[in-house]
C-alpha positions as CSV (number, residue, x, y, z in Angstrom):
1,M,108.3,162.0,53.7
2,K,104.1,162.5,54.4
3,N,103.4,159.4,52.2
4,R,106.5,157.1,54.5
5,I,104.3,158.9,57.5
6,F,101.0,158.2,56.0
7,A,101.9,154.8,55.0
8,L,103.4,153.7,58.4
9,L,100.3,154.6,60.3
10,A,98.3,153.2,58.2
11,A,100.3,150.2,58.7
12,L,99.8,150.7,62.4
13,L,96.3,150.8,62.4
14,A,95.3,147.8,60.1
15,A,97.5,145.8,62.8
16,A,95.8,147.0,65.7
17,P,92.8,145.0,65.8
18,A,94.5,141.4,64.3
19,A,97.0,142.3,67.8
20,E,93.5,142.5,69.8
21,A,91.9,139.3,68.0
22,Q,95.3,137.6,68.9
23,A,95.0,138.0,72.5
24,P,94.3,134.7,73.8
25,R,91.6,134.4,76.0
26,A,91.3,133.8,79.6
27,E,89.2,130.4,79.9
28,A,90.1,127.1,81.3
29,R,89.6,124.2,79.3
30,A,90.1,121.3,81.1
31,L,89.3,117.7,80.7
32,W,89.1,114.8,83.3
33,V,90.9,111.6,82.5
34,N,89.9,108.5,84.5
35,R,91.7,105.4,85.4
36,W,90.1,103.4,83.0
37,E,91.0,105.6,80.4
38,Y,95.1,104.6,79.9
39,R,96.9,101.0,80.2
40,T,100.3,102.6,78.5
41,E,102.7,105.0,78.0
42,A,101.5,105.3,74.5
43,D,97.8,105.5,75.6
44,V,99.2,109.0,78.2
45,R,101.0,110.1,74.9
46,Q,97.7,109.9,72.9
47,I,95.6,111.5,75.6
48,M,97.4,114.6,75.7
49,Q,98.1,114.9,72.3
50,R,94.1,115.0,71.5
51,A,93.8,117.3,74.3
52,A,96.5,119.7,72.4
53,R,94.2,118.9,69.5
54,A,91.0,120.3,70.7
55,K,92.7,123.6,71.9
56,L,92.4,122.5,76.0
57,N,95.0,123.8,78.4
58,M,94.3,121.7,81.3
59,V,93.9,117.5,82.3
60,F,93.1,115.8,85.6
61,F,94.7,113.1,85.5
62,Q,93.9,110.5,88.1
63,V,96.6,109.1,89.8
64,R,94.2,107.5,92.9
65,G,90.9,105.8,92.9
66,P,89.6,103.8,96.5
67,S,93.2,105.1,98.1
68,D,95.3,102.9,95.5
69,A,97.9,104.8,93.9
70,Y,98.8,104.9,89.7
71,Y,102.2,106.4,90.7
72,R,105.3,105.5,92.6
73,S,103.9,106.2,96.2
74,D,105.3,105.5,99.9
75,L,102.0,106.0,101.4
76,D,99.4,104.1,99.4
77,P,99.4,100.9,97.2
78,C,100.1,100.4,93.7
79,S,96.6,100.0,92.1
80,V,95.7,96.5,91.0
81,R,95.1,97.9,87.6
82,L,99.0,99.4,87.1
83,C,100.7,96.3,89.3
84,G,98.4,93.3,88.9
85,R,98.2,93.3,92.3
86,L,97.4,95.8,95.4
87,G,100.9,96.7,96.9
88,G,102.6,95.4,94.0
89,T,105.9,97.1,92.2
90,P,105.0,99.1,89.1
91,S,106.4,98.8,85.7
92,W,106.3,102.8,84.9
93,D,104.9,105.6,86.3
94,P,101.7,106.8,85.1
95,L,102.0,110.4,86.4
96,A,105.3,111.3,86.0
97,V,104.7,110.3,81.7
98,A,101.7,112.6,82.0
99,V,103.5,115.7,83.3
100,R,106.3,115.5,80.8
101,E,103.6,114.8,77.7
102,A,100.9,117.5,78.8
103,H,104.1,119.9,79.6
104,A,105.7,119.3,76.3
105,R,102.3,120.6,74.5
106,G,101.4,123.5,76.9
107,L,98.8,121.7,79.2
108,Q,98.6,122.1,82.6
109,L,98.8,118.5,84.4
110,H,96.3,118.6,88.0
111,A,96.8,115.3,89.8
112,W,93.1,113.6,90.4
113,I,92.7,112.1,93.9
114,N,90.3,110.8,95.6
115,A,89.9,111.9,98.6
116,L,87.4,109.6,101.0
117,S,86.6,106.8,98.5
118,G,88.5,103.7,100.7
119,W,87.7,100.8,98.5
120,D,86.1,99.9,95.4
121,S,82.8,97.9,97.2
122,Q,80.2,97.1,93.8
123,E,81.6,93.7,93.2
124,G,82.8,91.1,95.5
125,D,85.5,89.7,92.7
126,F,86.7,93.1,93.8
127,C,86.2,93.6,97.3
128,R,88.4,90.3,97.4
129,L,91.1,92.0,96.4
130,L,92.0,93.8,99.0
131,R,94.7,92.6,100.9
132,R,98.2,93.0,102.2
133,S,101.0,94.7,100.2
134,E,104.3,92.9,99.0
135,P,106.7,93.3,101.4
136,G,108.1,97.1,101.9
137,R,105.2,98.4,100.1
138,P,102.4,100.4,102.0
139,N,99.3,98.7,103.0
140,H,96.0,100.0,101.9
141,V,94.8,102.4,104.6
142,L,91.5,99.7,105.3
143,V,94.0,97.0,105.7
144,D,95.7,98.9,108.2
145,H,92.8,100.5,109.5
146,P,89.7,99.1,109.1
147,E,88.0,101.2,111.8
148,W,88.3,104.1,109.6
149,A,85.5,102.9,107.2
150,M,82.4,104.8,107.3
151,H,79.5,103.4,110.0
152,T,75.8,103.4,109.4
153,R,73.3,104.8,111.7
154,A,73.3,100.8,113.3
155,G,77.5,101.7,114.4
156,R,78.1,98.9,111.2
157,P,81.0,99.6,109.4
158,M,80.1,99.8,105.5
159,T,80.7,96.4,103.8
160,C,82.2,95.1,100.8
161,P,80.1,95.0,98.3
162,N,77.4,97.5,99.4
163,G,74.9,99.9,97.4
164,E,77.1,102.5,97.5
165,E,80.4,102.6,95.1
166,Y,83.0,102.5,97.5
167,V,83.7,101.7,101.5
168,Y,84.2,105.2,101.8
169,L,86.4,106.4,104.8
170,S,85.3,108.6,107.6
171,P,86.7,112.6,108.2
172,G,85.6,112.0,111.8
173,N,89.1,110.0,111.9
174,P,92.3,112.4,112.1
175,G,93.8,109.6,110.8
176,V,91.9,109.7,107.5
177,R,92.4,113.3,107.2
178,T,96.0,113.7,107.8
179,H,97.0,110.6,105.4
180,L,94.9,112.7,102.6
181,A,96.6,115.6,103.4
182,R,100.1,113.3,103.0
183,V,99.0,111.9,100.4
184,A,98.4,115.2,98.0
185,A,101.5,116.9,99.4
186,D,104.0,114.2,98.9
187,V,102.4,114.5,95.1
188,V,103.0,118.1,94.8
189,R,106.8,118.1,96.6
190,R,107.9,115.0,94.1
191,Y,106.4,115.7,90.8
192,A,105.7,119.2,88.6
193,V,102.2,118.7,88.7
194,D,100.2,122.2,88.1
195,G,97.7,121.8,90.8
196,V,95.6,118.9,93.0
197,H,91.9,117.7,91.9
198,L,90.3,116.1,94.8
199,D,87.2,114.2,94.0
200,R,84.8,112.1,96.7
201,I,85.3,114.6,99.0
202,R,82.0,113.9,101.0
203,Y,80.4,111.5,102.6
204,P,78.6,108.6,100.2
205,G,75.1,109.9,101.9
206,S,73.0,110.9,105.4
207,A,72.7,107.7,106.4
208,Y,76.5,107.5,107.2
209,G,78.8,108.7,110.0
210,W,78.4,106.9,113.0
211,D,82.1,105.6,113.5
212,R,83.1,105.7,117.1
213,A,85.7,108.6,116.4
214,S,83.0,110.7,115.2
215,L,80.6,110.3,118.0
216,A,83.3,110.9,120.8
217,A,83.9,114.0,118.9
218,F,80.3,115.1,118.4
219,G,80.0,114.2,121.9
220,R,75.9,113.8,122.3
221,D,73.1,111.1,120.5
222,P,72.8,113.1,117.1
223,A,68.9,111.6,117.2
224,R,68.8,114.4,119.9
225,D,70.2,117.2,117.8
226,P,69.8,116.3,114.0
227,A,71.2,120.0,112.7
228,G,73.9,120.1,114.8
229,W,74.8,116.4,113.6
230,A,74.5,117.7,110.2
231,R,76.6,120.6,110.6
232,F,79.3,118.3,112.5
233,R,80.1,116.1,109.7
234,R,79.8,118.9,107.0
235,E,83.0,120.8,109.2
236,L,84.2,117.3,108.8
237,V,84.5,117.6,105.2
238,S,85.7,121.2,105.4
239,R,88.6,120.2,108.0
240,T,89.5,117.2,105.4
241,V,89.6,120.1,102.7
242,R,91.4,122.7,104.9
243,E,93.7,120.5,106.1
244,T,95.1,119.1,103.1
245,R,95.3,122.8,101.7
246,D,97.4,123.5,104.0
247,S,99.8,120.4,103.6
248,V,100.2,121.0,100.0
249,R,100.4,124.7,100.4
250,A,103.4,124.0,102.5
251,V,105.1,122.7,99.8
252,R,104.1,124.7,96.6
253,R,101.3,127.2,95.8
254,V,99.7,125.5,93.8
255,P,95.5,125.5,93.2
256,L,93.5,123.3,95.1
257,S,90.2,122.1,93.3
258,A,87.6,119.8,93.7
259,A,84.8,118.0,91.3
260,V,81.6,118.9,93.8
261,W,77.7,118.2,93.7
262,P,76.3,119.8,91.1
263,I,73.2,120.7,93.7
264,Y,74.7,123.1,96.0
265,D,71.5,123.1,97.9
266,R,67.8,121.7,96.4
267,E,66.0,124.3,98.8
268,R,67.3,127.3,96.7
269,F,64.8,125.6,93.7
270,G,62.5,123.5,95.4
271,W,64.0,120.4,93.3
272,P,63.0,116.9,94.4
273,S,66.1,116.1,93.7
274,S,70.0,115.3,95.7
275,S,71.4,118.4,97.4
276,G,75.4,118.7,97.9
277,I,75.1,120.5,101.4
278,A,72.5,118.4,102.9
279,Q,72.8,115.2,101.4
280,F,76.6,114.7,101.5
281,F,77.9,117.3,103.6
282,Q,79.7,119.3,100.9
283,D,79.9,122.9,101.4
284,T,81.8,124.3,98.2
285,W,81.4,127.7,98.7
286,G,82.1,127.5,102.8
287,W,85.9,126.0,101.3
288,A,85.9,128.9,99.2
289,R,85.5,132.0,101.0
290,E,87.5,130.6,103.8
291,G,90.6,130.3,101.1
292,S,90.4,126.7,101.5
293,L,89.5,126.2,97.9
294,D,90.5,127.9,94.7
295,V,88.3,126.6,91.9
296,A,84.7,124.7,92.2
297,V,84.2,122.3,89.5
298,P,80.3,121.6,89.5
299,M,79.6,118.3,87.8
300,T,76.8,119.4,85.8
301,Y,76.6,116.1,83.4
302,F,72.9,117.6,82.0
303,R,71.1,119.6,79.4
304,V,69.8,122.9,79.0
305,N,66.3,123.1,79.9
306,E,63.9,124.9,77.6
307,Q,62.0,126.6,80.6
308,R,64.9,128.3,83.0
309,C,65.6,126.8,86.3
310,T,62.8,123.8,85.8
311,Y,63.9,119.5,86.8
312,L,62.2,117.6,84.2
313,R,62.2,114.5,82.3
314,L,63.3,115.0,79.1
315,P,61.9,112.5,76.3
316,G,63.9,109.2,76.2
317,A,65.4,110.0,79.5
318,R,65.6,107.7,82.8
319,E,66.2,110.5,85.2
320,P,65.0,114.0,85.3
321,N,67.3,116.5,83.8
322,P,68.2,119.5,86.3
323,D,68.1,123.1,84.3
324,W,72.3,123.2,83.2
325,R,72.0,126.9,82.9
326,C,70.4,127.3,86.3
327,M,72.9,125.4,88.3
328,L,75.4,127.1,86.6
329,E,74.3,130.1,87.4
330,D,73.5,129.4,91.4
331,H,77.3,128.3,91.7
332,L,78.6,131.3,90.0
333,A,76.5,133.3,92.3
334,G,77.7,131.3,95.2
335,M,81.5,131.6,94.6
336,R,81.3,135.4,92.8
337,P,81.5,136.7,96.3
338,T,84.7,134.8,97.0
339,G,86.7,135.5,94.6
340,R,87.6,132.0,93.6
341,H,86.8,130.4,90.6
342,V,84.4,128.1,88.9
343,Y,84.8,126.1,85.8
344,I,81.6,124.1,84.7
345,A,81.3,120.9,83.6
346,I,79.6,119.7,80.4
347,A,79.2,116.3,79.8
348,S,81.3,115.0,76.3
349,G,79.2,112.3,75.7
350,M,75.9,115.1,74.8
351,P,75.6,116.5,70.9
352,H,77.6,119.0,69.6
353,A,74.6,121.3,69.4
354,E,74.4,121.0,73.1
355,I,78.0,121.3,73.9
356,E,78.3,124.8,71.4
357,R,75.4,125.8,73.6
358,Q,76.7,125.6,77.0
359,I,79.9,126.7,75.9
360,R,78.0,129.9,74.8
361,I,76.3,130.3,78.0
362,G,79.1,129.6,80.2
363,R,80.6,132.6,78.8
364,E,78.2,134.8,78.6
365,R,77.1,134.4,82.4
366,G,80.8,135.0,83.1
367,V,82.3,131.5,84.0
368,Q,86.2,131.2,84.4
369,G,86.5,127.7,82.5
370,F,84.9,124.5,81.1
371,A,85.9,120.7,82.1
372,F,84.8,118.1,80.3
373,Y,84.1,114.2,81.4
374,S,85.7,112.5,80.4
375,Y,88.7,111.6,77.2
376,D,86.6,108.3,75.9
377,N,83.1,110.1,75.6
378,L,84.9,112.9,74.0
379,V,86.8,111.1,71.2
380,G,84.0,108.9,70.9
381,R,81.9,111.4,70.4
382,G,84.3,113.3,67.8
383,A,84.7,115.5,69.9
384,I,88.6,116.7,69.4
385,P,88.0,118.4,66.3
386,F,84.8,119.8,66.7
387,L,86.5,121.6,70.2
388,G,89.6,122.6,68.2
389,D,88.1,123.5,64.9
390,G,84.6,125.1,66.5
391,P,84.1,127.1,69.9
392,F,87.8,126.8,71.0
393,R,89.3,127.2,68.0
394,E,91.1,130.4,69.3
395,P,93.8,129.5,71.9
396,A,92.9,130.2,75.5
397,T,95.2,130.8,78.7
398,V,94.3,129.3,82.3
399,P,93.1,132.2,84.2
400,A,95.4,133.9,86.5
401,M,94.8,133.1,90.4
402,P,96.8,136.3,92.2
403,W,95.8,135.0,95.7
404,L,98.3,132.5,94.8
405,R,101.4,134.5,94.2
């Protein structure tokens, strides 16, 4: 009898460490899939298969680009890439397929929505594709509301083509904010998505915002109060996030995340760099503090510098490299008091050793997750098996968000 008891205790003690080792890590592992990276249902199926092979657990799947739709929408026109012309009739539904294929593999699917990008403006040929939709289909917002475009200091709307990537929409127009909120809520209402992911939720730069609606709401000459004018535009972006959050939550309590500028405030480092809060009026930490944002995903597509918090040009690089580790620590410091999460970005095209280094540092610093941009680079650099057999070999669950219950 005693021998049987001792044997049972020994078995229990031997099993305890194994059970503990099998407990999944709470860690988001997200992959951005942009609208150029899929064309067919088979493409989407393969993307989800590979994401599962890499032991990821979340996909940011782009379904809205320059105010067009990669799903069946009654609010935005069908995209040129999906329908052959703007505002055509789709032959299939990428979002429906993505949700089905992701969930079949235990992946969360978050609808990636470009917020304030009005129309692709880098090429004249694409500019000419902005036209009225087929009868019975929704028009593009800039067809029905050209006044919604961002305006320059001279009070002129952004042209197409221009030096920016898009003709942006001004959040100073209440209709812009309302339309985005309706689009996000419509996606959550009609598709079993696990969250909404905003991108381009910012101004294209500080030289924009002089549209009539914004000037009327500000109520005075921006030149006489430049600091107040900057605060006003920052609040307009914050209001856009807030109204989108409210609209989504009225349907379902799913998380709202956003791809945000990697450098929140360059003044914190003294870097001669861009600045999310000052240049693009993107107050990520303020959104989280007021409860409008659940997850910040800083677009830190850079390397770890050997000397912490340096801003320098690496050998063979065309642009300076802000220290990845320093930006991670800064975003964690800004977000931690809010209780909201940070999924730090890693460039998929990095050498495997650098990717592994950033994952290790992120875990040491206590980040809640990682996000890889983007799918094609991850595949092209052979990082799918590297992640699945290496730093992500043990499965992980998406961290809980108790405030959403």
